DOGU-445221 format. One record per residue (C-alpha): residue in three letters; x, y, z; residue number from 1. Coordinates in Angstrom, 2 decimals. Each point is the difference from the previous one (the first is absolute). Layout:
! residues N
<rec residuo="ALA" X="X" Y="Y" Z="Z" num="NUM"/>
...
This chain:
! residues 323
<rec residuo="UNK" X="0.00" Y="0.00" Z="0.00" num="1"/>
<rec residuo="UNK" X="2.82" Y="2.40" Z="0.85" num="2"/>
<rec residuo="UNK" X="1.67" Y="-0.77" Z="-3.31" num="3"/>
<rec residuo="UNK" X="-3.21" Y="0.79" Z="-1.90" num="4"/>
<rec residuo="UNK" X="-0.38" Y="3.31" Z="1.86" num="5"/>
<rec residuo="UNK" X="3.57" Y="1.01" Z="-0.76" num="6"/>
<rec residuo="UNK" X="-0.46" Y="-0.81" Z="-3.69" num="7"/>
<rec residuo="UNK" X="-3.16" Y="2.14" Z="-0.12" num="8"/>
<rec residuo="UNK" X="1.77" Y="2.89" Z="1.70" num="9"/>
<rec residuo="UNK" X="2.94" Y="-0.31" Z="-2.39" num="10"/>
<rec residuo="UNK" X="-2.33" Y="0.01" Z="-2.98" num="11"/>
<rec residuo="UNK" X="-1.86" Y="3.02" Z="1.35" num="12"/>
<rec residuo="UNK" X="3.12" Y="2.18" Z="0.22" num="13"/>
<rec residuo="UNK" X="1.49" Y="-1.21" Z="-3.27" num="14"/>
<rec residuo="UNK" X="2.94" Y="-1.92" Z="1.54" num="15"/>
<rec residuo="UNK" X="-1.34" Y="-3.43" Z="-0.78" num="16"/>
<rec residuo="UNK" X="1.60" Y="-2.55" Z="-2.32" num="17"/>
<rec residuo="UNK" X="0.24" Y="0.74" Z="-3.68" num="18"/>
<rec residuo="UNK" X="1.89" Y="2.35" Z="-2.32" num="19"/>
<rec residuo="UNK" X="0.27" Y="3.65" Z="0.93" num="20"/>
<rec residuo="UNK" X="-1.68" Y="2.62" Z="-2.17" num="21"/>
<rec residuo="UNK" X="2.47" Y="2.44" Z="-1.66" num="22"/>
<rec residuo="UNK" X="-0.42" Y="3.69" Z="0.79" num="23"/>
<rec residuo="UNK" X="-0.38" Y="2.73" Z="-2.60" num="24"/>
<rec residuo="UNK" X="2.89" Y="2.41" Z="-0.41" num="25"/>
<rec residuo="UNK" X="-2.16" Y="3.02" Z="0.76" num="26"/>
<rec residuo="UNK" X="-1.05" Y="-1.51" Z="3.33" num="27"/>
<rec residuo="UNK" X="3.60" Y="-0.51" Z="1.04" num="28"/>
<rec residuo="UNK" X="0.93" Y="3.55" Z="-0.95" num="29"/>
<rec residuo="UNK" X="-3.04" Y="1.36" Z="1.83" num="30"/>
<rec residuo="UNK" X="1.07" Y="-1.87" Z="3.13" num="31"/>
<rec residuo="UNK" X="3.45" Y="1.61" Z="-0.18" num="32"/>
<rec residuo="UNK" X="-1.56" Y="3.45" Z="-0.39" num="33"/>
<rec residuo="UNK" X="-2.28" Y="-0.58" Z="2.99" num="34"/>
<rec residuo="UNK" X="2.94" Y="-1.09" Z="2.14" num="35"/>
<rec residuo="UNK" X="2.00" Y="3.07" Z="-1.01" num="36"/>
<rec residuo="UNK" X="-2.96" Y="2.30" Z="0.71" num="37"/>
<rec residuo="UNK" X="-0.51" Y="-1.59" Z="3.42" num="38"/>
<rec residuo="UNK" X="3.66" Y="0.46" Z="0.96" num="39"/>
<rec residuo="UNK" X="-0.14" Y="3.64" Z="-1.09" num="40"/>
<rec residuo="UNK" X="-3.21" Y="0.55" Z="1.96" num="41"/>
<rec residuo="UNK" X="1.49" Y="-1.62" Z="3.10" num="42"/>
<rec residuo="UNK" X="3.12" Y="2.15" Z="-0.26" num="43"/>
<rec residuo="UNK" X="-2.11" Y="3.15" Z="-0.42" num="44"/>
<rec residuo="UNK" X="-2.04" Y="-0.78" Z="3.11" num="45"/>
<rec residuo="UNK" X="3.17" Y="-0.81" Z="1.93" num="46"/>
<rec residuo="UNK" X="1.60" Y="3.30" Z="-1.06" num="47"/>
<rec residuo="UNK" X="-3.05" Y="1.96" Z="1.16" num="48"/>
<rec residuo="UNK" X="0.68" Y="-1.19" Z="3.55" num="49"/>
<rec residuo="UNK" X="3.18" Y="2.11" Z="-0.02" num="50"/>
<rec residuo="UNK" X="-1.29" Y="3.06" Z="-1.86" num="51"/>
<rec residuo="UNK" X="0.11" Y="2.15" Z="3.15" num="52"/>
<rec residuo="UNK" X="3.61" Y="-0.91" Z="0.73" num="53"/>
<rec residuo="UNK" X="3.14" Y="1.56" Z="-1.41" num="54"/>
<rec residuo="UNK" X="-0.02" Y="-0.01" Z="-3.84" num="55"/>
<rec residuo="UNK" X="2.21" Y="-2.69" Z="-1.48" num="56"/>
<rec residuo="UNK" X="-0.05" Y="-2.15" Z="3.12" num="57"/>
<rec residuo="UNK" X="-0.71" Y="-3.23" Z="-1.92" num="58"/>
<rec residuo="UNK" X="2.24" Y="0.74" Z="-2.99" num="59"/>
<rec residuo="UNK" X="3.23" Y="-1.59" Z="1.36" num="60"/>
<rec residuo="UNK" X="-1.82" Y="-3.25" Z="0.87" num="61"/>
<rec residuo="UNK" X="-2.53" Y="-0.05" Z="-2.84" num="62"/>
<rec residuo="UNK" X="1.38" Y="-3.12" Z="-1.80" num="63"/>
<rec residuo="UNK" X="0.13" Y="-2.01" Z="3.23" num="64"/>
<rec residuo="UNK" X="-3.51" Y="1.05" Z="1.03" num="65"/>
<rec residuo="UNK" X="-1.39" Y="-0.96" Z="-3.39" num="66"/>
<rec residuo="UNK" X="1.62" Y="-3.41" Z="0.30" num="67"/>
<rec residuo="UNK" X="-1.51" Y="-0.48" Z="3.46" num="68"/>
<rec residuo="UNK" X="-3.47" Y="0.89" Z="-1.30" num="69"/>
<rec residuo="UNK" X="0.47" Y="-2.38" Z="-2.92" num="70"/>
<rec residuo="UNK" X="1.04" Y="-2.82" Z="2.34" num="71"/>
<rec residuo="UNK" X="-3.00" Y="0.77" Z="2.21" num="72"/>
<rec residuo="UNK" X="-2.33" Y="-0.44" Z="-2.98" num="73"/>
<rec residuo="UNK" X="1.91" Y="-3.10" Z="-1.07" num="74"/>
<rec residuo="UNK" X="-0.41" Y="-1.61" Z="3.44" num="75"/>
<rec residuo="UNK" X="-3.78" Y="0.31" Z="0.09" num="76"/>
<rec residuo="UNK" X="-0.73" Y="-0.57" Z="-3.70" num="77"/>
<rec residuo="UNK" X="2.45" Y="-2.07" Z="-2.00" num="78"/>
<rec residuo="UNK" X="1.50" Y="-1.92" Z="2.92" num="79"/>
<rec residuo="UNK" X="-3.39" Y="-0.90" Z="1.47" num="80"/>
<rec residuo="UNK" X="-2.25" Y="-0.39" Z="-3.05" num="81"/>
<rec residuo="UNK" X="2.37" Y="-0.65" Z="-2.94" num="82"/>
<rec residuo="UNK" X="-1.37" Y="3.15" Z="-1.67" num="83"/>
<rec residuo="UNK" X="0.60" Y="3.73" Z="0.06" num="84"/>
<rec residuo="UNK" X="-2.77" Y="2.51" Z="0.60" num="85"/>
<rec residuo="UNK" X="-0.42" Y="0.69" Z="-3.70" num="86"/>
<rec residuo="UNK" X="-0.16" Y="-3.70" Z="-0.79" num="87"/>
<rec residuo="UNK" X="-2.57" Y="-0.60" Z="2.73" num="88"/>
<rec residuo="UNK" X="-2.24" Y="2.73" Z="-1.41" num="89"/>
<rec residuo="UNK" X="0.12" Y="-1.68" Z="-3.42" num="90"/>
<rec residuo="UNK" X="-0.42" Y="-3.56" Z="1.36" num="91"/>
<rec residuo="UNK" X="3.61" Y="-0.93" Z="-0.78" num="92"/>
<rec residuo="UNK" X="2.78" Y="-1.65" Z="1.95" num="93"/>
<rec residuo="UNK" X="3.44" Y="-1.51" Z="-0.44" num="94"/>
<rec residuo="UNK" X="0.52" Y="-3.58" Z="-1.13" num="95"/>
<rec residuo="UNK" X="3.13" Y="-1.70" Z="1.32" num="96"/>
<rec residuo="UNK" X="1.15" Y="-1.31" Z="-3.38" num="97"/>
<rec residuo="UNK" X="-0.15" Y="1.11" Z="-3.63" num="98"/>
<rec residuo="UNK" X="-1.70" Y="-3.25" Z="-1.01" num="99"/>
<rec residuo="UNK" X="-3.72" Y="0.81" Z="-0.24" num="100"/>
<rec residuo="UNK" X="-1.04" Y="-3.56" Z="-0.78" num="101"/>
<rec residuo="UNK" X="0.59" Y="-1.22" Z="3.57" num="102"/>
<rec residuo="UNK" X="-2.04" Y="0.63" Z="3.13" num="103"/>
<rec residuo="UNK" X="0.26" Y="3.27" Z="1.86" num="104"/>
<rec residuo="UNK" X="3.15" Y="0.36" Z="2.08" num="105"/>
<rec residuo="UNK" X="0.43" Y="2.96" Z="2.36" num="106"/>
<rec residuo="UNK" X="3.27" Y="1.87" Z="0.09" num="107"/>
<rec residuo="UNK" X="2.69" Y="-1.37" Z="2.23" num="108"/>
<rec residuo="UNK" X="1.54" Y="2.12" Z="2.72" num="109"/>
<rec residuo="UNK" X="3.17" Y="0.27" Z="-2.08" num="110"/>
<rec residuo="UNK" X="-1.94" Y="1.34" Z="-2.98" num="111"/>
<rec residuo="UNK" X="-1.82" Y="2.56" Z="2.15" num="112"/>
<rec residuo="UNK" X="3.25" Y="1.24" Z="1.54" num="113"/>
<rec residuo="UNK" X="1.62" Y="0.16" Z="-3.44" num="114"/>
<rec residuo="UNK" X="-2.86" Y="2.12" Z="-1.35" num="115"/>
<rec residuo="UNK" X="0.32" Y="2.39" Z="2.93" num="116"/>
<rec residuo="UNK" X="3.77" Y="0.34" Z="-0.46" num="117"/>
<rec residuo="UNK" X="-0.18" Y="0.40" Z="-3.78" num="118"/>
<rec residuo="UNK" X="-2.63" Y="2.75" Z="0.24" num="119"/>
<rec residuo="UNK" X="0.70" Y="1.99" Z="3.17" num="120"/>
<rec residuo="UNK" X="3.70" Y="-0.84" Z="0.31" num="121"/>
<rec residuo="UNK" X="0.94" Y="0.88" Z="-3.57" num="122"/>
<rec residuo="UNK" X="-1.98" Y="3.23" Z="0.20" num="123"/>
<rec residuo="UNK" X="1.82" Y="0.97" Z="3.18" num="124"/>
<rec residuo="UNK" X="3.42" Y="-0.78" Z="-1.54" num="125"/>
<rec residuo="UNK" X="-0.78" Y="2.18" Z="-3.00" num="126"/>
<rec residuo="UNK" X="-0.86" Y="2.96" Z="2.23" num="127"/>
<rec residuo="UNK" X="2.90" Y="-0.49" Z="2.40" num="128"/>
<rec residuo="UNK" X="2.72" Y="-1.14" Z="-2.41" num="129"/>
<rec residuo="UNK" X="1.93" Y="3.28" Z="-0.11" num="130"/>
<rec residuo="UNK" X="-0.26" Y="0.45" Z="3.76" num="131"/>
<rec residuo="UNK" X="1.40" Y="-3.48" Z="0.51" num="132"/>
<rec residuo="UNK" X="2.85" Y="0.77" Z="-2.39" num="133"/>
<rec residuo="UNK" X="0.86" Y="3.10" Z="1.99" num="134"/>
<rec residuo="UNK" X="0.06" Y="-1.99" Z="3.23" num="135"/>
<rec residuo="UNK" X="2.21" Y="-2.64" Z="-1.59" num="136"/>
<rec residuo="UNK" X="2.42" Y="2.71" Z="-1.13" num="137"/>
<rec residuo="UNK" X="0.13" Y="1.53" Z="3.47" num="138"/>
<rec residuo="UNK" X="0.64" Y="-3.37" Z="1.62" num="139"/>
<rec residuo="UNK" X="3.21" Y="-0.49" Z="-2.00" num="140"/>
<rec residuo="UNK" X="2.15" Y="2.23" Z="2.21" num="141"/>
<rec residuo="UNK" X="3.40" Y="-1.33" Z="-1.19" num="142"/>
<rec residuo="UNK" X="-0.72" Y="0.72" Z="-3.67" num="143"/>
<rec residuo="UNK" X="1.42" Y="3.18" Z="-1.53" num="144"/>
<rec residuo="UNK" X="-2.22" Y="2.73" Z="-1.41" num="145"/>
<rec residuo="UNK" X="0.89" Y="-0.94" Z="-3.60" num="146"/>
<rec residuo="UNK" X="-0.70" Y="-3.68" Z="0.53" num="147"/>
<rec residuo="UNK" X="-3.20" Y="0.87" Z="1.83" num="148"/>
<rec residuo="UNK" X="-1.18" Y="2.09" Z="-2.95" num="149"/>
<rec residuo="UNK" X="0.76" Y="-2.84" Z="-2.41" num="150"/>
<rec residuo="UNK" X="-1.80" Y="-2.45" Z="2.26" num="151"/>
<rec residuo="UNK" X="-3.05" Y="2.23" Z="0.22" num="152"/>
<rec residuo="UNK" X="-0.03" Y="0.44" Z="-3.77" num="153"/>
<rec residuo="UNK" X="0.28" Y="-3.75" Z="-0.58" num="154"/>
<rec residuo="UNK" X="-2.75" Y="-0.79" Z="2.47" num="155"/>
<rec residuo="UNK" X="-2.30" Y="2.61" Z="-1.53" num="156"/>
<rec residuo="UNK" X="0.64" Y="-1.41" Z="-3.46" num="157"/>
<rec residuo="UNK" X="-0.75" Y="-3.50" Z="1.28" num="158"/>
<rec residuo="UNK" X="-3.25" Y="1.17" Z="1.59" num="159"/>
<rec residuo="UNK" X="-1.01" Y="1.74" Z="-3.23" num="160"/>
<rec residuo="UNK" X="0.71" Y="-3.15" Z="-2.03" num="161"/>
<rec residuo="UNK" X="-1.91" Y="-2.22" Z="2.44" num="162"/>
<rec residuo="UNK" X="-2.95" Y="2.40" Z="-0.02" num="163"/>
<rec residuo="UNK" X="-0.01" Y="0.04" Z="-3.80" num="164"/>
<rec residuo="UNK" X="0.15" Y="-3.78" Z="-0.20" num="165"/>
<rec residuo="UNK" X="-2.88" Y="-0.29" Z="2.47" num="166"/>
<rec residuo="UNK" X="-2.16" Y="2.41" Z="-2.01" num="167"/>
<rec residuo="UNK" X="0.83" Y="-1.86" Z="-3.22" num="168"/>
<rec residuo="UNK" X="-0.95" Y="-3.30" Z="1.63" num="169"/>
<rec residuo="UNK" X="-3.27" Y="1.52" Z="1.19" num="170"/>
<rec residuo="UNK" X="-0.74" Y="1.23" Z="-3.52" num="171"/>
<rec residuo="UNK" X="0.71" Y="-3.42" Z="-1.52" num="172"/>
<rec residuo="UNK" X="-2.16" Y="-1.65" Z="2.66" num="173"/>
<rec residuo="UNK" X="-2.86" Y="2.40" Z="-0.77" num="174"/>
<rec residuo="UNK" X="0.23" Y="-0.78" Z="-3.72" num="175"/>
<rec residuo="UNK" X="-0.10" Y="-3.71" Z="0.81" num="176"/>
<rec residuo="UNK" X="-3.01" Y="0.66" Z="2.23" num="177"/>
<rec residuo="UNK" X="-1.82" Y="1.74" Z="-2.86" num="178"/>
<rec residuo="UNK" X="0.62" Y="-3.04" Z="-2.17" num="179"/>
<rec residuo="UNK" X="-0.71" Y="-2.83" Z="2.44" num="180"/>
<rec residuo="UNK" X="-2.15" Y="1.69" Z="2.69" num="181"/>
<rec residuo="UNK" X="2.12" Y="-1.30" Z="2.88" num="182"/>
<rec residuo="UNK" X="2.23" Y="1.76" Z="2.57" num="183"/>
<rec residuo="UNK" X="-0.85" Y="3.69" Z="-0.32" num="184"/>
<rec residuo="UNK" X="3.02" Y="0.99" Z="2.11" num="185"/>
<rec residuo="UNK" X="3.50" Y="-1.40" Z="0.14" num="186"/>
<rec residuo="UNK" X="-0.29" Y="-1.08" Z="3.63" num="187"/>
<rec residuo="UNK" X="-2.83" Y="-2.41" Z="-0.87" num="188"/>
<rec residuo="UNK" X="2.11" Y="-1.64" Z="-2.71" num="189"/>
<rec residuo="UNK" X="2.99" Y="-0.39" Z="2.33" num="190"/>
<rec residuo="UNK" X="-2.08" Y="-1.55" Z="2.79" num="191"/>
<rec residuo="UNK" X="-2.09" Y="-2.10" Z="-2.45" num="192"/>
<rec residuo="UNK" X="-3.25" Y="1.50" Z="1.33" num="193"/>
<rec residuo="UNK" X="-3.01" Y="0.05" Z="-2.31" num="194"/>
<rec residuo="UNK" X="-3.19" Y="2.05" Z="0.37" num="195"/>
<rec residuo="UNK" X="-3.21" Y="-2.06" Z="-0.20" num="196"/>
<rec residuo="UNK" X="-3.65" Y="0.54" Z="0.81" num="197"/>
<rec residuo="UNK" X="-1.02" Y="-0.69" Z="3.57" num="198"/>
<rec residuo="UNK" X="-3.58" Y="-0.59" Z="-1.20" num="199"/>
<rec residuo="UNK" X="0.06" Y="-1.38" Z="-3.54" num="200"/>
<rec residuo="UNK" X="-3.79" Y="0.17" Z="-0.44" num="201"/>
<rec residuo="UNK" X="-0.31" Y="3.70" Z="0.75" num="202"/>
<rec residuo="UNK" X="-3.11" Y="1.55" Z="-1.53" num="203"/>
<rec residuo="UNK" X="0.69" Y="3.16" Z="-1.96" num="204"/>
<rec residuo="UNK" X="-1.63" Y="2.90" Z="1.80" num="205"/>
<rec residuo="UNK" X="-0.43" Y="2.25" Z="-3.07" num="206"/>
<rec residuo="UNK" X="-1.05" Y="-0.94" Z="-3.49" num="207"/>
<rec residuo="UNK" X="1.58" Y="1.18" Z="-3.21" num="208"/>
<rec residuo="UNK" X="-2.87" Y="2.34" Z="-0.84" num="209"/>
<rec residuo="UNK" X="0.79" Y="2.06" Z="3.08" num="210"/>
<rec residuo="UNK" X="3.70" Y="0.04" Z="-0.90" num="211"/>
<rec residuo="UNK" X="-0.73" Y="1.08" Z="-3.58" num="212"/>
<rec residuo="UNK" X="-2.29" Y="2.77" Z="1.25" num="213"/>
<rec residuo="UNK" X="2.68" Y="1.24" Z="2.38" num="214"/>
<rec residuo="UNK" X="2.63" Y="-0.04" Z="-2.74" num="215"/>
<rec residuo="UNK" X="-2.26" Y="1.96" Z="-2.35" num="216"/>
<rec residuo="UNK" X="-0.78" Y="2.57" Z="2.69" num="217"/>
<rec residuo="UNK" X="3.69" Y="0.46" Z="0.86" num="218"/>
<rec residuo="UNK" X="0.84" Y="0.40" Z="-3.69" num="219"/>
<rec residuo="UNK" X="-2.75" Y="2.62" Z="-0.38" num="220"/>
<rec residuo="UNK" X="1.21" Y="1.85" Z="3.12" num="221"/>
<rec residuo="UNK" X="3.58" Y="0.07" Z="-1.31" num="222"/>
<rec residuo="UNK" X="-1.29" Y="1.34" Z="-3.34" num="223"/>
<rec residuo="UNK" X="-1.85" Y="2.81" Z="1.81" num="224"/>
<rec residuo="UNK" X="3.08" Y="0.84" Z="2.04" num="225"/>
<rec residuo="UNK" X="1.95" Y="0.31" Z="-3.25" num="226"/>
<rec residuo="UNK" X="-2.72" Y="1.99" Z="-1.79" num="227"/>
<rec residuo="UNK" X="-1.11" Y="2.56" Z="2.62" num="228"/>
<rec residuo="UNK" X="3.26" Y="2.04" Z="0.09" num="229"/>
<rec residuo="UNK" X="-0.33" Y="0.47" Z="-3.77" num="230"/>
<rec residuo="UNK" X="-3.48" Y="1.56" Z="0.26" num="231"/>
<rec residuo="UNK" X="-0.30" Y="3.76" Z="0.49" num="232"/>
<rec residuo="UNK" X="-2.80" Y="0.00" Z="2.56" num="233"/>
<rec residuo="UNK" X="-0.28" Y="3.81" Z="0.16" num="234"/>
<rec residuo="UNK" X="-0.54" Y="0.33" Z="-3.73" num="235"/>
<rec residuo="UNK" X="-2.38" Y="-2.94" Z="-0.03" num="236"/>
<rec residuo="UNK" X="-2.04" Y="1.54" Z="2.81" num="237"/>
<rec residuo="UNK" X="-0.21" Y="3.35" Z="-1.76" num="238"/>
<rec residuo="UNK" X="-1.02" Y="-1.67" Z="-3.26" num="239"/>
<rec residuo="UNK" X="-2.79" Y="-1.88" Z="1.75" num="240"/>
<rec residuo="UNK" X="-1.15" Y="3.18" Z="1.75" num="241"/>
<rec residuo="UNK" X="-0.07" Y="1.89" Z="-3.29" num="242"/>
<rec residuo="UNK" X="-1.90" Y="-2.82" Z="-1.68" num="243"/>
<rec residuo="UNK" X="-2.64" Y="-0.27" Z="2.76" num="244"/>
<rec residuo="UNK" X="-0.47" Y="3.64" Z="1.05" num="245"/>
<rec residuo="UNK" X="1.31" Y="1.76" Z="-3.04" num="246"/>
<rec residuo="UNK" X="2.98" Y="2.33" Z="-0.18" num="247"/>
<rec residuo="UNK" X="-0.50" Y="3.46" Z="1.45" num="248"/>
<rec residuo="UNK" X="1.20" Y="2.77" Z="-2.25" num="249"/>
<rec residuo="UNK" X="2.62" Y="2.40" Z="1.14" num="250"/>
<rec residuo="UNK" X="-2.44" Y="2.94" Z="0.00" num="251"/>
<rec residuo="UNK" X="-2.57" Y="-1.73" Z="2.18" num="252"/>
<rec residuo="UNK" X="2.71" Y="-1.25" Z="2.26" num="253"/>
<rec residuo="UNK" X="1.49" Y="3.44" Z="0.25" num="254"/>
<rec residuo="UNK" X="-3.38" Y="1.46" Z="0.88" num="255"/>
<rec residuo="UNK" X="-0.56" Y="-2.65" Z="2.67" num="256"/>
<rec residuo="UNK" X="3.40" Y="0.12" Z="1.58" num="257"/>
<rec residuo="UNK" X="0.88" Y="3.62" Z="-0.62" num="258"/>
<rec residuo="UNK" X="3.18" Y="1.11" Z="1.56" num="259"/>
<rec residuo="UNK" X="0.17" Y="-2.75" Z="2.63" num="260"/>
<rec residuo="UNK" X="1.90" Y="-2.52" Z="-2.13" num="261"/>
<rec residuo="UNK" X="3.38" Y="1.13" Z="1.34" num="262"/>
<rec residuo="UNK" X="-1.00" Y="-0.66" Z="3.61" num="263"/>
<rec residuo="UNK" X="0.26" Y="-3.80" Z="-0.19" num="264"/>
<rec residuo="UNK" X="1.95" Y="-2.60" Z="-1.93" num="265"/>
<rec residuo="UNK" X="-2.06" Y="-1.78" Z="-2.63" num="266"/>
<rec residuo="UNK" X="1.43" Y="-3.38" Z="1.08" num="267"/>
<rec residuo="UNK" X="0.46" Y="-0.01" Z="3.76" num="268"/>
<rec residuo="UNK" X="-2.56" Y="2.71" Z="0.85" num="269"/>
<rec residuo="UNK" X="2.40" Y="1.85" Z="2.34" num="270"/>
<rec residuo="UNK" X="1.52" Y="3.46" Z="-0.27" num="271"/>
<rec residuo="UNK" X="2.39" Y="-0.29" Z="-2.98" num="272"/>
<rec residuo="UNK" X="3.67" Y="-0.29" Z="0.87" num="273"/>
<rec residuo="UNK" X="2.21" Y="1.48" Z="-2.72" num="274"/>
<rec residuo="UNK" X="-3.06" Y="0.49" Z="-2.25" num="275"/>
<rec residuo="UNK" X="0.37" Y="-1.07" Z="-3.64" num="276"/>
<rec residuo="UNK" X="-2.39" Y="-0.37" Z="-2.90" num="277"/>
<rec residuo="UNK" X="-0.07" Y="-1.80" Z="-3.34" num="278"/>
<rec residuo="UNK" X="-1.55" Y="2.83" Z="-2.01" num="279"/>
<rec residuo="UNK" X="-3.58" Y="0.05" Z="1.29" num="280"/>
<rec residuo="UNK" X="-1.49" Y="1.95" Z="2.92" num="281"/>
<rec residuo="UNK" X="0.57" Y="-2.79" Z="2.55" num="282"/>
<rec residuo="UNK" X="2.87" Y="0.13" Z="2.48" num="283"/>
<rec residuo="UNK" X="1.86" Y="-2.97" Z="1.50" num="284"/>
<rec residuo="UNK" X="2.76" Y="-0.68" Z="2.44" num="285"/>
<rec residuo="UNK" X="3.27" Y="-0.47" Z="-1.83" num="286"/>
<rec residuo="UNK" X="0.61" Y="-3.54" Z="1.29" num="287"/>
<rec residuo="UNK" X="-3.64" Y="-1.04" Z="-0.60" num="288"/>
<rec residuo="UNK" X="-0.07" Y="1.11" Z="-3.65" num="289"/>
<rec residuo="UNK" X="3.56" Y="-1.17" Z="-0.58" num="290"/>
<rec residuo="UNK" X="-0.82" Y="-3.54" Z="1.11" num="291"/>
<rec residuo="UNK" X="-3.15" Y="0.13" Z="-2.12" num="292"/>
<rec residuo="UNK" X="2.01" Y="1.08" Z="-3.05" num="293"/>
<rec residuo="UNK" X="2.42" Y="-2.88" Z="0.55" num="294"/>
<rec residuo="UNK" X="-2.91" Y="-2.43" Z="-0.15" num="295"/>
<rec residuo="UNK" X="-1.65" Y="1.78" Z="-2.95" num="296"/>
<rec residuo="UNK" X="2.48" Y="1.39" Z="-2.51" num="297"/>
<rec residuo="UNK" X="-2.80" Y="1.69" Z="-1.99" num="298"/>
<rec residuo="UNK" X="-0.16" Y="2.83" Z="2.57" num="299"/>
<rec residuo="UNK" X="-3.80" Y="0.08" Z="0.36" num="300"/>
<rec residuo="UNK" X="-1.67" Y="1.93" Z="2.80" num="301"/>
<rec residuo="UNK" X="-1.47" Y="-2.56" Z="2.42" num="302"/>
<rec residuo="UNK" X="-2.86" Y="2.39" Z="0.87" num="303"/>
<rec residuo="UNK" X="-1.38" Y="1.21" Z="-3.32" num="304"/>
<rec residuo="UNK" X="1.78" Y="-2.34" Z="-2.40" num="305"/>
<rec residuo="UNK" X="1.41" Y="2.87" Z="-2.04" num="306"/>
<rec residuo="UNK" X="3.19" Y="-0.74" Z="-1.87" num="307"/>
<rec residuo="UNK" X="2.71" Y="1.93" Z="1.69" num="308"/>
<rec residuo="UNK" X="3.32" Y="1.34" Z="-1.08" num="309"/>
<rec residuo="UNK" X="3.18" Y="0.35" Z="1.98" num="310"/>
<rec residuo="UNK" X="-0.14" Y="-0.23" Z="3.77" num="311"/>
<rec residuo="UNK" X="0.60" Y="3.54" Z="1.29" num="312"/>
<rec residuo="UNK" X="-0.47" Y="1.95" Z="3.24" num="313"/>
<rec residuo="UNK" X="-3.48" Y="1.38" Z="0.46" num="314"/>
<rec residuo="UNK" X="-0.54" Y="3.77" Z="-0.23" num="315"/>
<rec residuo="UNK" X="-2.58" Y="1.24" Z="2.44" num="316"/>
<rec residuo="UNK" X="-1.48" Y="3.42" Z="0.48" num="317"/>
<rec residuo="UNK" X="-0.09" Y="1.11" Z="3.62" num="318"/>
<rec residuo="UNK" X="-2.97" Y="2.03" Z="1.25" num="319"/>
<rec residuo="UNK" X="0.42" Y="2.91" Z="2.36" num="320"/>
<rec residuo="UNK" X="-2.57" Y="0.13" Z="2.73" num="321"/>
<rec residuo="UNK" X="-0.61" Y="3.41" Z="1.37" num="322"/>
<rec residuo="UNK" X="0.02" Y="0.44" Z="3.73" num="323"/>
């Protein structure tokens, strides 16, 4: 009876006997992005705890603190459940061998430790490599200054070569991953860890119609974002106003407004600063009409729609009020 119960539980969580289902490439990349976003979020929240302290307090120990946070996540995710946070959200986990035809095998303790060292340890060495080289140079007290300079130069060249080789190996591994769909990062290939589904019979939560609708909407939104800066909204608004209400002639407008046109800017409605005009009776702030002329090279008055000439300072007649 106990054996039957264990088989049912194994089948329910996807760890039962039988071949493992391969994982899509996009799912593996999404899991990596989720893990990276979680680490960044955790570091941001941790940094906020020290925002009221002296600025730059965490900078000298930032690489070590990031490693400690990474190991903390590793202890309660990968070490305990054979899956990172991103993999758990996507119903994924690590398989202990690259052979997908066999039954599910969890990662061994050696594989888990190797993954932690190859991710957090290598990252820490990259950030602290030059500091370590400086400490190594200072520790050689019996070496002359010339020999110390040569040693430092040789070590820096070696570190540069090793870093380049590592990046090249990561690039080759990523190209192999795009071809075969296995081992998205170099550490997984070295430790022979393979990503598989934790629940092979997962029901898709969204259908393709919803995905197609979302893609069409995003494409339309991107098209609008590209198109709107090319549209002169001021000119379009004035054209619609003229079409609906009709254009007011200059004589009628002059009768209605009289001599009060110079008291406010035709664009912002405030007292005109450095008043300028485009040839008609309307007055504008210099920066308001200048920005409008940059958008509309035809130099049209945004108030009456009259075709203007050269932008020039406005000439106003001052009235004397007797006391």
